[in-house]
Backbone as JSON Lines, residues from 0, in Angstrom:
{"i":0,"aa":"M","n":[121.07,115.85,73.64],"ca":[121.83,117.07,73.35],"c":[121.36,117.65,72.02]}
{"i":1,"aa":"A","n":[121.08,118.93,72.02],"ca":[120.59,119.58,70.8],"c":[121.68,119.64,69.73]}
{"i":2,"aa":"F","n":[121.26,119.47,68.51],"ca":[122.13,119.49,67.34],"c":[121.92,120.86,66.68]}
{"i":3,"aa":"T","n":[122.89,121.77,66.8],"ca":[122.72,123.1,66.23],"c":[122.95,123.08,64.73]}
{"i":4,"aa":"Y","n":[122.55,124.15,64.08],"ca":[122.77,124.25,62.64],"c":[124.25,124.22,62.32]}
{"i":5,"aa":"S","n":[125.06,124.83,63.18],"ca":[126.5,124.79,62.99],"c":[127.04,123.36,63.06]}
{"i":6,"aa":"D","n":[126.51,122.57,64.0],"ca":[126.9,121.16,64.09],"c":[126.53,120.42,62.81]}
{"i":7,"aa":"L","n":[125.34,120.7,62.3],"ca":[124.87,120.03,61.1],"c":[125.75,120.37,59.9]}
{"i":8,"aa":"I","n":[126.09,121.63,59.74],"ca":[126.96,122.06,58.64],"c":[128.29,121.32,58.71]}
{"i":9,"aa":"T","n":[128.85,121.25,59.92],"ca":[130.14,120.57,60.11],"c":[130.05,119.11,59.74]}
{"i":10,"aa":"Q","n":[128.98,118.43,60.19],"ca":[128.83,117.01,59.91],"c":[128.65,116.74,58.42]}
{"i":11,"aa":"I","n":[127.86,117.56,57.76],"ca":[127.65,117.38,56.31],"c":[128.96,117.5,55.57]}
{"i":12,"aa":"R","n":[129.74,118.51,55.9],"ca":[131.04,118.69,55.23],"c":[132.01,117.57,55.58]}
{"i":13,"aa":"N","n":[131.97,117.11,56.83],"ca":[132.86,116.01,57.21],"c":[132.53,114.73,56.45]}
{"i":14,"aa":"Y","n":[131.25,114.41,56.35],"ca":[130.84,113.2,55.63],"c":[131.19,113.3,54.15]}
{"i":15,"aa":"A","n":[131.0,114.49,53.58],"ca":[131.27,114.69,52.15],"c":[132.75,114.94,51.88]}
{"i":16,"aa":"E","n":[133.53,115.12,52.96],"ca":[134.97,115.4,52.84],"c":[135.22,116.64,51.98]}
{"i":17,"aa":"L","n":[134.46,117.69,52.29],"ca":[134.59,118.95,51.57],"c":[134.61,120.09,52.58]}
{"i":18,"aa":"D","n":[135.19,121.22,52.16],"ca":[135.16,122.41,53.0],"c":[134.16,123.4,52.43]}
{"i":19,"aa":"S","n":[134.21,124.64,52.9],"ca":[133.24,125.64,52.46],"c":[133.41,126.01,50.99]}
{"i":20,"aa":"N","n":[134.58,125.7,50.41],"ca":[134.76,125.95,48.98],"c":[133.99,124.94,48.14]}
{"i":21,"aa":"G","n":[133.89,123.71,48.64],"ca":[133.14,122.68,47.92],"c":[131.66,122.7,48.23]}
{"i":22,"aa":"L","n":[131.32,123.08,49.48],"ca":[129.92,123.18,49.9],"c":[129.76,124.49,50.65]}
{"i":23,"aa":"S","n":[129.27,125.49,49.95],"ca":[129.13,126.82,50.56],"c":[127.97,126.83,51.56]}
{"i":24,"aa":"D","n":[127.95,127.83,52.4],"ca":[126.87,127.97,53.37],"c":[125.51,128.09,52.68]}
{"i":25,"aa":"S","n":[125.46,128.82,51.59],"ca":[124.18,129.02,50.88],"c":[123.69,127.71,50.27]}
{"i":26,"aa":"T","n":[124.61,126.88,49.77],"ca":[124.23,125.59,49.2],"c":[123.7,124.66,50.28]}
{"i":27,"aa":"I","n":[124.38,124.61,51.41],"ca":[123.94,123.75,52.5],"c":[122.59,124.21,53.03]}
{"i":28,"aa":"S","n":[122.36,125.51,53.04],"ca":[121.07,126.03,53.5],"c":[119.93,125.47,52.65]}
{"i":29,"aa":"V","n":[120.1,125.46,51.34],"ca":[119.07,124.92,50.45],"c":[118.92,123.41,50.67]}
{"i":30,"aa":"I","n":[120.03,122.7,50.81],"ca":[120.0,121.26,51.05],"c":[119.21,120.93,52.31]}
{"i":31,"aa":"V","n":[119.49,121.66,53.38],"ca":[118.83,121.39,54.65],"c":[117.34,121.74,54.58]}
{"i":32,"aa":"Q","n":[116.99,122.84,53.95],"ca":[115.57,123.2,53.83],"c":[114.81,122.17,53.0]}
{"i":33,"aa":"N","n":[115.42,121.67,51.93],"ca":[114.78,120.61,51.15],"c":[114.55,119.36,51.99]}
{"i":34,"aa":"T","n":[115.53,119.05,52.83],"ca":[115.42,117.88,53.71],"c":[114.31,118.07,54.74]}
{"i":35,"aa":"E","n":[114.26,119.24,55.34],"ca":[113.2,119.53,56.31],"c":[111.83,119.38,55.68]}
{"i":36,"aa":"N","n":[111.66,119.92,54.48],"ca":[110.36,119.82,53.81],"c":[110.01,118.37,53.52]}
{"i":37,"aa":"R","n":[111.0,117.57,53.16],"ca":[110.74,116.15,52.92],"c":[110.26,115.48,54.21]}
{"i":38,"aa":"I","n":[110.91,115.77,55.31],"ca":[110.53,115.17,56.59],"c":[109.11,115.58,56.97]}
{"i":39,"aa":"Y","n":[108.78,116.87,56.81],"ca":[107.46,117.35,57.21],"c":[106.36,116.79,56.32]}
{"i":40,"aa":"R","n":[106.7,116.46,55.06],"ca":[105.7,115.84,54.18],"c":[105.46,114.38,54.55]}
{"i":41,"aa":"E","n":[106.49,113.72,55.04],"ca":[106.42,112.27,55.25],"c":[106.0,111.88,56.66]}
{"i":42,"aa":"I","n":[106.18,112.78,57.64],"ca":[105.86,112.44,59.02],"c":[105.07,113.59,59.65]}
{"i":43,"aa":"N","n":[103.95,113.25,60.27],"ca":[103.2,114.23,61.05],"c":[103.79,114.26,62.46]}
{"i":44,"aa":"I","n":[104.36,115.38,62.84],"ca":[105.12,115.49,64.08],"c":[104.29,116.21,65.14]}
{"i":45,"aa":"D","n":[104.16,115.58,66.31],"ca":[103.31,116.12,67.37],"c":[103.72,117.53,67.79]}
{"i":46,"aa":"A","n":[105.01,117.82,67.75],"ca":[105.49,119.14,68.2],"c":[104.93,120.27,67.36]}
{"i":47,"aa":"Y","n":[104.46,119.96,66.15],"ca":[103.97,120.99,65.24],"c":[102.45,120.98,65.11]}
{"i":48,"aa":"K","n":[101.77,120.35,66.08],"ca":[100.32,120.43,66.14],"c":[99.92,121.82,66.62]}
{"i":49,"aa":"V","n":[99.01,122.46,65.89],"ca":[98.6,123.83,66.21],"c":[97.09,123.92,66.11]}
{"i":50,"aa":"Y","n":[96.51,124.84,66.87],"ca":[95.08,125.11,66.81],"c":[94.85,126.58,66.49]}
{"i":51,"aa":"A","n":[93.84,126.85,65.68],"ca":[93.48,128.23,65.35],"c":[91.97,128.32,65.23]}
{"i":52,"aa":"S","n":[91.45,129.53,65.31],"ca":[90.01,129.74,65.21],"c":[89.71,130.85,64.21]}
{"i":53,"aa":"A","n":[88.56,130.73,63.58],"ca":[88.05,131.77,62.69],"c":[86.57,131.93,62.99]}
{"i":54,"aa":"V","n":[86.01,133.06,62.64],"ca":[84.59,133.32,62.87],"c":[83.92,133.61,61.54]}
{"i":55,"aa":"T","n":[82.84,132.89,61.27],"ca":[82.12,133.11,60.01],"c":[81.32,134.4,60.07]}
{"i":56,"aa":"V","n":[80.97,134.88,58.9],"ca":[80.12,136.06,58.76],"c":[78.82,135.62,58.09]}
{"i":57,"aa":"A","n":[77.7,136.02,58.64],"ca":[76.41,135.65,58.06],"c":[76.34,136.07,56.6]}
{"i":58,"aa":"G","n":[75.97,135.12,55.73],"ca":[75.86,135.41,54.31],"c":[77.16,135.28,53.54]}
{"i":59,"aa":"T","n":[78.25,134.91,54.23],"ca":[79.55,134.75,53.57],"c":[80.04,133.33,53.78]}
{"i":60,"aa":"S","n":[80.39,132.64,52.7],"ca":[80.77,131.22,52.8],"c":[82.27,131.01,52.88]}
{"i":61,"aa":"T","n":[83.06,132.08,52.86],"ca":[84.51,131.93,52.89],"c":[85.06,132.29,54.28]}
{"i":62,"aa":"I","n":[86.15,131.6,54.65],"ca":[86.89,131.93,55.86],"c":[88.37,131.91,55.53]}
{"i":63,"aa":"S","n":[89.15,132.62,56.31],"ca":[90.59,132.71,56.07],"c":[91.3,131.52,56.69]}
{"i":64,"aa":"V","n":[92.29,131.0,55.96],"ca":[93.08,129.86,56.41],"c":[94.25,130.38,57.25]}
{"i":65,"aa":"P","n":[94.58,129.71,58.36],"ca":[95.73,130.13,59.16],"c":[97.02,130.08,58.34]}
{"i":66,"aa":"S","n":[97.91,131.0,58.58],"ca":[99.19,130.99,57.88],"c":[100.06,129.85,58.4]}
{"i":67,"aa":"G","n":[100.9,129.31,57.53],"ca":[101.8,128.24,57.94],"c":[101.16,126.87,58.01]}
{"i":68,"aa":"L","n":[99.96,126.71,57.48],"ca":[99.25,125.43,57.55],"c":[99.84,124.45,56.53]}
{"i":69,"aa":"R","n":[100.14,123.23,57.01],"ca":[100.63,122.18,56.11],"c":[99.57,121.09,55.91]}
{"i":70,"aa":"N","n":[99.1,120.49,57.0],"ca":[98.12,119.41,56.93],"c":[97.01,119.63,57.95]}
{"i":71,"aa":"I","n":[95.77,119.33,57.54],"ca":[94.62,119.46,58.42],"c":[94.44,118.18,59.24]}
{"i":72,"aa":"R","n":[94.16,118.34,60.53],"ca":[93.81,117.21,61.38],"c":[92.29,117.08,61.47]}
{"i":73,"aa":"Y","n":[91.63,118.15,61.85],"ca":[90.17,118.15,61.84],"c":[89.68,119.59,61.95]}
{"i":74,"aa":"V","n":[88.4,119.78,61.6],"ca":[87.77,121.1,61.64],"c":[86.46,120.97,62.39]}
{"i":75,"aa":"Q","n":[86.23,121.85,63.36],"ca":[85.02,121.81,64.16],"c":[84.3,123.15,64.12]}
{"i":76,"aa":"L","n":[82.98,123.08,64.28],"ca":[82.15,124.28,64.35],"c":[81.56,124.39,65.75]}
{"i":77,"aa":"V","n":[81.57,125.6,66.3],"ca":[80.97,125.85,67.61],"c":[79.88,126.9,67.44]}
{"i":78,"aa":"D","n":[78.66,126.56,67.87],"ca":[77.57,127.52,67.73],"c":[77.5,128.45,68.94]}
{"i":79,"aa":"S","n":[76.53,129.31,68.97],"ca":[76.44,130.34,70.01],"c":[76.17,129.76,71.4]}
{"i":80,"aa":"T","n":[75.64,128.55,71.46],"ca":[75.37,127.92,72.75],"c":[76.5,127.0,73.21]}
{"i":81,"aa":"G","n":[77.55,126.92,72.41],"ca":[78.7,126.09,72.78],"c":[78.67,124.68,72.25]}
{"i":82,"aa":"N","n":[77.65,124.32,71.48],"ca":[77.59,122.99,70.88],"c":[78.68,122.84,69.82]}
{"i":83,"aa":"V","n":[79.34,121.69,69.82],"ca":[80.45,121.45,68.89],"c":[80.07,120.35,67.9]}
{"i":84,"aa":"A","n":[80.36,120.59,66.62],"ca":[80.1,119.6,65.57],"c":[81.29,119.57,64.62]}
{"i":85,"aa":"N","n":[81.66,118.38,64.18],"ca":[82.75,118.25,63.22],"c":[82.25,118.59,61.82]}
{"i":86,"aa":"L","n":[83.02,119.39,61.1],"ca":[82.72,119.68,59.7],"c":[83.39,118.63,58.82]}
{"i":87,"aa":"L","n":[82.68,118.19,57.81],"ca":[83.21,117.18,56.9],"c":[83.91,117.85,55.72]}
{"i":88,"aa":"E","n":[85.04,117.29,55.33],"ca":[85.76,117.84,54.19],"c":[85.16,117.33,52.88]}
{"i":89,"aa":"K","n":[84.97,118.24,51.94],"ca":[84.47,117.9,50.62],"c":[85.31,118.61,49.56]}
{"i":90,"aa":"D","n":[85.17,118.17,48.33],"ca":[85.81,118.86,47.22],"c":[85.1,120.18,46.96]}
{"i":91,"aa":"S","n":[85.84,121.18,46.5],"ca":[85.24,122.49,46.27],"c":[84.14,122.43,45.2]}
{"i":92,"aa":"A","n":[84.27,121.49,44.24],"ca":[83.23,121.34,43.22],"c":[81.92,120.87,43.85]}
{"i":93,"aa":"Y","n":[82.03,120.01,44.86],"ca":[80.82,119.53,45.57],"c":[80.13,120.7,46.25]}
{"i":94,"aa":"L","n":[80.92,121.57,46.88],"ca":[80.33,122.71,47.58],"c":[79.69,123.68,46.6]}
{"i":95,"aa":"A","n":[80.3,123.84,45.42],"ca":[79.73,124.74,44.42],"c":[78.38,124.24,43.95]}
{"i":96,"aa":"E","n":[78.22,122.92,43.84],"ca":[76.93,122.35,43.44],"c":[75.93,122.4,44.61]}
{"i":97,"aa":"Y","n":[76.46,122.29,45.82],"ca":[75.59,122.26,47.0],"c":[74.86,123.58,47.17]}
{"i":98,"aa":"I","n":[75.58,124.68,46.95],"ca":[74.95,126.0,47.11],"c":[74.6,126.55,45.72]}
{"i":99,"aa":"E","n":[73.45,126.15,45.21],"ca":[73.04,126.57,43.87],"c":[72.79,128.08,43.82]}
{"i":100,"aa":"N","n":[72.31,128.63,44.91],"ca":[72.01,130.06,44.95],"c":[72.57,130.65,46.23]}
{"i":101,"aa":"P","n":[73.88,131.02,46.25],"ca":[74.53,131.51,47.46],"c":[73.88,132.76,48.05]}
{"i":102,"aa":"S","n":[73.2,133.54,47.22],"ca":[72.61,134.78,47.71],"c":[71.25,134.59,48.38]}
{"i":103,"aa":"S","n":[70.71,133.38,48.3],"ca":[69.39,133.12,48.88],"c":[69.47,133.06,50.4]}
{"i":104,"aa":"T","n":[68.77,133.96,51.07],"ca":[68.79,133.99,52.53],"c":[68.06,132.8,53.13]}
{"i":105,"aa":"S","n":[67.1,132.23,52.4],"ca":[66.32,131.11,52.92],"c":[67.16,129.82,53.0]}
{"i":106,"aa":"L","n":[68.26,129.77,52.26],"ca":[69.1,128.57,52.25],"c":[70.26,128.65,53.25]}
{"i":107,"aa":"R","n":[70.36,129.77,53.94],"ca":[71.43,129.92,54.92],"c":[71.14,129.05,56.16]}
{"i":108,"aa":"A","n":[72.19,128.45,56.7],"ca":[72.01,127.56,57.85],"c":[73.37,127.31,58.49]}
{"i":109,"aa":"E","n":[73.38,126.44,59.46],"ca":[74.65,126.07,60.11],"c":[75.49,125.24,59.14]}
{"i":110,"aa":"P","n":[76.74,125.63,58.89],"ca":[77.58,124.89,57.94],"c":[77.81,123.44,58.37]}
{"i":111,"aa":"K","n":[77.92,122.56,57.38],"ca":[78.18,121.15,57.61],"c":[79.48,120.69,56.95]}
{"i":112,"aa":"Y","n":[79.91,121.4,55.89],"ca":[81.05,120.95,55.1],"c":[82.04,122.1,54.91]}
{"i":113,"aa":"W","n":[83.3,121.71,54.64],"ca":[84.32,122.69,54.28],"c":[85.16,122.14,53.14]}
{"i":114,"aa":"A","n":[85.79,123.05,52.4],"ca":[86.65,122.64,51.28],"c":[87.7,123.72,51.04]}
{"i":115,"aa":"N","n":[88.84,123.29,50.53],"ca":[89.89,124.24,50.15],"c":[89.48,125.0,48.9]}
{"i":116,"aa":"F","n":[89.67,126.3,48.93],"ca":[89.5,127.11,47.73],"c":[90.87,127.48,47.16]}
{"i":117,"aa":"N","n":[91.75,128.0,48.01],"ca":[93.13,128.24,47.62],"c":[93.98,128.23,48.89]}
{"i":118,"aa":"A","n":[95.22,128.7,48.8],"ca":[96.15,128.62,49.93],"c":[95.74,129.47,51.12]}
{"i":119,"aa":"T","n":[94.86,130.44,50.9],"ca":[94.5,131.35,51.99],"c":[93.02,131.34,52.35]}
{"i":120,"aa":"T","n":[92.19,130.62,51.56],"ca":[90.74,130.7,51.75],"c":[90.08,129.33,51.68]}
{"i":121,"aa":"W","n":[89.07,129.13,52.53],"ca":[88.21,127.94,52.5],"c":[86.78,128.36,52.23]}
{"i":122,"aa":"F","n":[86.0,127.38,51.76],"ca":[84.56,127.51,51.67],"c":[83.92,126.69,52.8]}
{"i":123,"aa":"V","n":[82.81,127.18,53.34],"ca":[81.96,126.37,54.22],"c":[80.54,126.46,53.68]}
{"i":124,"aa":"V","n":[79.81,125.36,53.75],"ca":[78.4,125.35,53.32],"c":[77.59,124.48,54.27]}
{"i":125,"aa":"P","n":[76.29,124.74,54.4],"ca":[75.56,125.86,53.81],"c":[76.17,127.21,54.18]}
{"i":126,"aa":"V","n":[75.78,128.23,53.42],"ca":[76.22,129.58,53.74],"c":[75.74,129.92,55.15]}
{"i":127,"aa":"P","n":[76.63,130.39,56.03],"ca":[76.24,130.64,57.43],"c":[75.09,131.63,57.56]}
{"i":128,"aa":"N","n":[74.2,131.32,58.47],"ca":[73.07,132.21,58.74],"c":[73.37,133.17,59.89]}
{"i":129,"aa":"T","n":[74.51,132.93,60.57],"ca":[74.94,133.78,61.67],"c":[76.43,133.54,61.89]}
{"i":130,"aa":"A","n":[76.96,134.14,62.93],"ca":[78.4,133.95,63.22],"c":[78.61,132.62,63.95]}
{"i":131,"aa":"Y","n":[79.55,131.82,63.45],"ca":[79.95,130.58,64.09],"c":[81.47,130.6,64.26]}
{"i":132,"aa":"T","n":[81.94,129.95,65.31],"ca":[83.38,129.8,65.5],"c":[83.83,128.51,64.83]}
{"i":133,"aa":"I","n":[84.86,128.62,64.01],"ca":[85.44,127.45,63.34],"c":[86.79,127.18,63.97]}
{"i":134,"aa":"N","n":[86.93,126.03,64.63],"ca":[88.2,125.62,65.23],"c":[88.93,124.69,64.27]}
{"i":135,"aa":"I","n":[90.18,125.01,64.01],"ca":[90.98,124.26,63.04],"c":[92.18,123.65,63.75]}
{"i":136,"aa":"A","n":[92.3,122.34,63.69],"ca":[93.46,121.64,64.23],"c":[94.32,121.2,63.06]}
{"i":137,"aa":"Y","n":[95.59,121.57,63.09],"ca":[96.43,121.3,61.93],"c":[97.9,121.18,62.31]}
{"i":138,"aa":"Y","n":[98.7,120.73,61.35],"ca":[100.15,120.71,61.5],"c":[100.7,121.95,60.81]}
{"i":139,"aa":"S","n":[101.55,122.67,61.53],"ca":[102.07,123.93,61.01],"c":[103.41,123.74,60.31]}
{"i":140,"aa":"Q","n":[103.81,124.76,59.57],"ca":[105.12,124.8,58.94],"c":[106.11,125.39,59.95]}
{"i":141,"aa":"P","n":[107.04,124.58,60.48],"ca":[107.96,125.1,61.49],"c":[109.01,126.03,60.87]}
{"i":142,"aa":"T","n":[109.63,126.81,61.73],"ca":[110.75,127.65,61.3],"c":[111.95,126.76,61.0]}
{"i":143,"aa":"S","n":[112.6,127.0,59.89],"ca":[113.75,126.19,59.49],"c":[114.92,126.41,60.44]}
{"i":144,"aa":"I","n":[115.72,125.37,60.61],"ca":[116.92,125.49,61.42],"c":[117.93,126.44,60.78]}
{"i":145,"aa":"T","n":[117.76,126.69,59.48],"ca":[118.68,127.59,58.78],"c":[118.4,129.05,59.11]}
{"i":146,"aa":"T","n":[117.3,129.31,59.8],"ca":[116.95,130.67,60.19],"c":[117.6,131.01,61.53]}
{"i":147,"aa":"G","n":[118.24,132.14,61.61],"ca":[118.84,132.55,62.87],"c":[120.35,132.34,62.88]}
{"i":148,"aa":"T","n":[120.91,132.31,64.07],"ca":[122.36,132.18,64.23],"c":[122.75,130.71,64.16]}
{"i":149,"aa":"S","n":[123.68,130.37,63.28],"ca":[124.04,128.97,63.04],"c":[124.59,128.29,64.28]}
{"i":150,"aa":"S","n":[125.26,129.03,65.15],"ca":[125.9,128.41,66.31],"c":[124.9,128.01,67.39]}
{"i":151,"aa":"T","n":[123.7,128.61,67.35],"ca":[122.71,128.32,68.39],"c":[121.37,127.85,67.86]}
{"i":152,"aa":"S","n":[121.12,127.96,66.56],"ca":[119.82,127.63,65.99],"c":[119.55,126.13,66.08]}
{"i":153,"aa":"T","n":[118.4,125.77,66.68],"ca":[117.98,124.37,66.79],"c":[116.5,124.27,66.47]}
{"i":154,"aa":"T","n":[116.04,123.06,66.24],"ca":[114.62,122.78,66.05],"c":[114.28,121.49,66.78]}
{"i":155,"aa":"Y","n":[113.0,121.13,66.79],"ca":[112.59,119.87,67.4],"c":[113.28,118.7,66.7]}
{"i":156,"aa":"I","n":[113.34,118.76,65.37],"ca":[113.99,117.69,64.61],"c":[115.46,117.57,64.95]}
{"i":157,"aa":"S","n":[116.15,118.71,65.01],"ca":[117.58,118.67,65.28],"c":[117.88,118.25,66.72]}
{"i":158,"aa":"T","n":[116.89,118.36,67.59],"ca":[117.08,117.98,68.98],"c":[116.74,116.51,69.22]}
{"i":159,"aa":"Y","n":[115.67,116.03,68.6],"ca":[115.18,114.68,68.89],"c":[115.34,113.7,67.73]}
{"i":160,"aa":"A","n":[115.74,114.16,66.58],"ca":[115.93,113.26,65.43],"c":[117.1,113.73,64.59]}
{"i":161,"aa":"Q","n":[118.25,113.88,65.26],"ca":[119.44,114.37,64.55],"c":[119.83,113.47,63.4]}
{"i":162,"aa":"D","n":[119.7,112.15,63.61],"ca":[120.09,111.22,62.55],"c":[119.21,111.37,61.32]}
{"i":163,"aa":"L","n":[117.92,111.58,61.54],"ca":[117.0,111.76,60.42],"c":[117.37,112.99,59.6]}
{"i":164,"aa":"L","n":[117.65,114.09,60.28],"ca":[118.01,115.33,59.59],"c":[119.36,115.2,58.89]}
{"i":165,"aa":"L","n":[120.31,114.57,59.55],"ca":[121.64,114.42,58.95],"c":[121.61,113.52,57.72]}
{"i":166,"aa":"Y","n":[121.03,112.33,57.84],"ca":[121.04,111.4,56.71],"c":[120.21,111.93,55.54]}
{"i":167,"aa":"G","n":[119.1,112.59,55.85],"ca":[118.33,113.2,54.77],"c":[119.13,114.28,54.06]}
{"i":168,"aa":"S","n":[119.89,115.06,54.83],"ca":[120.72,116.11,54.23],"c":[121.84,115.51,53.39]}
{"i":169,"aa":"L","n":[122.37,114.37,53.84],"ca":[123.44,113.73,53.06],"c":[122.92,113.16,51.74]}
{"i":170,"aa":"V","n":[121.68,112.68,51.75],"ca":[121.08,112.23,50.48],"c":[121.03,113.4,49.51]}
{"i":171,"aa":"E","n":[120.53,114.56,49.97],"ca":[120.45,115.74,49.12],"c":[121.83,116.24,48.73]}
{"i":172,"aa":"T","n":[122.78,116.12,49.64],"ca":[124.15,116.57,49.36],"c":[124.77,115.77,48.22]}
{"i":173,"aa":"Y","n":[124.65,114.46,48.28],"ca":[125.26,113.62,47.24],"c":[124.52,113.73,45.92]}
{"i":174,"aa":"K","n":[123.24,114.04,45.97],"ca":[122.53,114.33,44.72],"c":[123.07,115.61,44.11]}
{"i":175,"aa":"Y","n":[123.29,116.61,44.95],"ca":[123.84,117.89,44.47],"c":[125.23,117.7,43.9]}
{"i":176,"aa":"L","n":[126.05,116.88,44.56],"ca":[127.44,116.66,44.12],"c":[127.53,115.67,42.97]}
{"i":177,"aa":"K","n":[126.35,115.09,42.59],"ca":[126.33,114.02,41.58],"c":[127.28,112.9,42.0]}
{"i":178,"aa":"G","n":[127.16,112.56,43.27],"ca":[128.03,111.54,43.85],"c":[127.64,110.14,43.43]}
{"i":179,"aa":"P","n":[128.42,109.14,43.85],"ca":[128.16,107.74,43.47],"c":[126.77,107.3,43.9]}
{"i":180,"aa":"A","n":[126.12,106.56,43.03],"ca":[124.76,106.1,43.32],"c":[124.73,105.22,44.55]}
{"i":181,"aa":"D","n":[125.79,104.43,44.77],"ca":[125.78,103.54,45.92],"c":[125.83,104.33,47.24]}
{"i":182,"aa":"M","n":[126.5,105.49,47.24],"ca":[126.53,106.3,48.45],"c":[125.17,106.94,48.72]}
{"i":183,"aa":"I","n":[124.5,107.34,47.65],"ca":[123.15,107.88,47.82],"c":[122.23,106.81,48.4]}
{"i":184,"aa":"Q","n":[122.38,105.58,47.92],"ca":[121.56,104.48,48.42],"c":[121.85,104.18,49.88]}
{"i":185,"aa":"V","n":[123.13,104.26,50.26],"ca":[123.52,104.02,51.65],"c":[122.84,105.03,52.57]}
{"i":186,"aa":"Y","n":[122.94,106.3,52.22],"ca":[122.36,107.34,53.07],"c":[120.84,107.34,53.01]}
{"i":187,"aa":"E","n":[120.29,106.96,51.86],"ca":[118.83,106.84,51.76],"c":[118.34,105.72,52.67]}
{"i":188,"aa":"G","n":[119.08,104.62,52.71],"ca":[118.72,103.53,53.6],"c":[118.79,103.94,55.06]}
{"i":189,"aa":"S","n":[119.83,104.69,55.4],"ca":[119.96,105.18,56.78],"c":[118.84,106.16,57.12]}
{"i":190,"aa":"Y","n":[118.48,106.98,56.14],"ca":[117.38,107.93,56.34],"c":[116.07,107.18,56.59]}
{"i":191,"aa":"Q","n":[115.81,106.13,55.8],"ca":[114.57,105.37,55.94],"c":[114.51,104.67,57.3]}
{"i":192,"aa":"Q","n":[115.63,104.15,57.77],"ca":[115.66,103.51,59.09],"c":[115.37,104.53,60.19]}
{"i":193,"aa":"A","n":[116.0,105.71,60.07],"ca":[115.77,106.76,61.06],"c":[114.32,107.23,61.02]}
{"i":194,"aa":"K","n":[113.76,107.31,59.8],"ca":[112.36,107.75,59.66],"c":[111.41,106.73,60.28]}
{"i":195,"aa":"Q","n":[111.7,105.46,60.1],"ca":[110.82,104.44,60.67],"c":[110.8,104.52,62.19]}
{"i":196,"aa":"S","n":[111.98,104.63,62.8],"ca":[112.03,104.67,64.26],"c":[111.41,105.95,64.81]}
{"i":197,"aa":"F","n":[111.64,107.07,64.13],"ca":[111.05,108.33,64.56],"c":[109.55,108.32,64.34]}
{"i":198,"aa":"G","n":[109.12,107.73,63.22],"ca":[107.69,107.62,62.93],"c":[106.97,106.75,63.94]}
{"i":199,"aa":"I","n":[107.62,105.66,64.39],"ca":[107.03,104.8,65.41],"c":[106.84,105.59,66.7]}
{"i":200,"aa":"E","n":[107.82,106.42,67.02],"ca":[107.72,107.24,68.22],"c":[106.58,108.24,68.12]}
{"i":201,"aa":"Q","n":[106.45,108.9,66.96],"ca":[105.45,109.96,66.79],"c":[104.04,109.41,66.64]}
{"i":202,"aa":"T","n":[103.85,108.47,65.73],"ca":[102.51,107.99,65.44],"c":[102.14,106.74,66.23]}
{"i":203,"aa":"G","n":[103.12,106.16,66.9],"ca":[102.86,104.97,67.68],"c":[102.89,105.23,69.17]}
{"i":204,"aa":"R","n":[104.07,105.33,69.72],"ca":[104.19,105.43,71.17],"c":[103.59,106.69,71.74]}
{"i":205,"aa":"R","n":[103.64,107.79,71.03],"ca":[103.11,109.05,71.56],"c":[101.59,109.13,71.44]}
{"i":206,"aa":"R","n":[100.98,108.25,70.63],"ca":[99.54,108.34,70.41],"c":[98.8,107.05,70.76]}
{"i":207,"aa":"R","n":[99.48,106.18,71.5],"ca":[98.86,104.91,71.87],"c":[98.97,104.7,73.38]}
{"i":208,"aa":"D","n":[98.07,103.9,73.89],"ca":[98.13,103.47,75.27],"c":[98.66,102.04,75.26]}
{"i":209,"aa":"E","n":[99.85,101.84,75.79],"ca":[100.47,100.51,75.73],"c":[99.63,99.46,76.45]}
{"i":210,"aa":"Y","n":[98.95,99.88,77.52],"ca":[98.13,98.93,78.27],"c":[96.97,98.42,77.42]}
{"i":211,"aa":"K","n":[96.33,99.33,76.66],"ca":[95.17,98.96,75.85],"c":[95.55,98.48,74.46]}
{"i":212,"aa":"D","n":[96.53,99.15,73.84],"ca":[96.84,98.88,72.43],"c":[98.02,97.93,72.23]}
{"i":213,"aa":"G","n":[98.78,97.67,73.29],"ca":[99.95,96.82,73.14],"c":[101.16,97.63,72.71]}
{"i":214,"aa":"E","n":[102.31,97.03,72.81],"ca":[103.55,97.71,72.46],"c":[103.68,97.83,70.95]}
{"i":215,"aa":"V","n":[104.18,98.98,70.47],"ca":[104.38,99.2,69.05],"c":[105.59,98.41,68.58]}
{"i":216,"aa":"R","n":[105.42,97.7,67.48],"ca":[106.53,96.92,66.92],"c":[106.71,97.28,65.46]}
{"i":217,"aa":"A","n":[107.97,97.35,65.03],"ca":[108.26,97.59,63.63],"c":[108.2,96.26,62.89]}
{"i":218,"aa":"L","n":[107.56,96.27,61.73],"ca":[107.47,95.05,60.93],"c":[108.77,94.82,60.17]}
{"i":219,"aa":"P","n":[109.13,93.54,59.91],"ca":[110.29,93.27,59.07],"c":[110.16,93.95,57.72]}
{"i":220,"aa":"E","n":[111.28,94.32,57.14],"ca":[111.28,95.02,55.86],"c":[110.56,94.2,54.8]}
{"i":221,"aa":"G","n":[109.68,94.86,54.05],"ca":[108.95,94.18,52.98],"c":[107.58,93.69,53.38]}
{"i":222,"aa":"Q","n":[107.32,93.63,54.72],"ca":[106.0,93.18,55.18],"c":[105.11,94.37,55.44]}
{"i":223,"aa":"Q","n":[103.82,94.17,55.31],"ca":[102.84,95.2,55.57],"c":[101.87,94.72,56.64]}
{"i":224,"aa":"R","n":[101.37,95.69,57.42],"ca":[100.42,95.36,58.47],"c":[99.04,95.07,57.87]}
């Protein structure tokens, strides 16, 4: 059953034993958005896998980055005959040293590397000698559950990981209220448990073949694989 934003607001206030005077709608909106961002930083979620393409321009080493990009999965180059090659990620300083003379037409070739320049632009080198298609696989920034009508607004997280969203929001809520440290620890522990089980589902069961890889098991607390 989907957990709407209205349901989430009600649960947060019920747990905190406060009404809208103690926790306004605008305050809860910030709390929930902070929680969502924390979840998206800590877990790569399959539902937010996205693909985009860009086309290089001969003599130009920059390409535009897709909007809403959070994390890169991989970058591929496709030439005019359909051959596909993976581009390797490098630091932008490496690329600057690699292309000593960007204006030299004799040094133009099929790109091998890419690097972040800023939030909207990447570099590829060598400088392209013709048009190439760059396919980008990445995790996108989803629309927040706080966007839209509270009575009907849902997201993948609120539908399939309600506990993760709720407990994370309660951690932020008690920090905002300067609540007892032991309560923050309780909800943080619940959040971590929910994150582990959801993470096993996302990075384990959804991306493994049980016949070949075996069943995914959570390790006891404190142990590492």
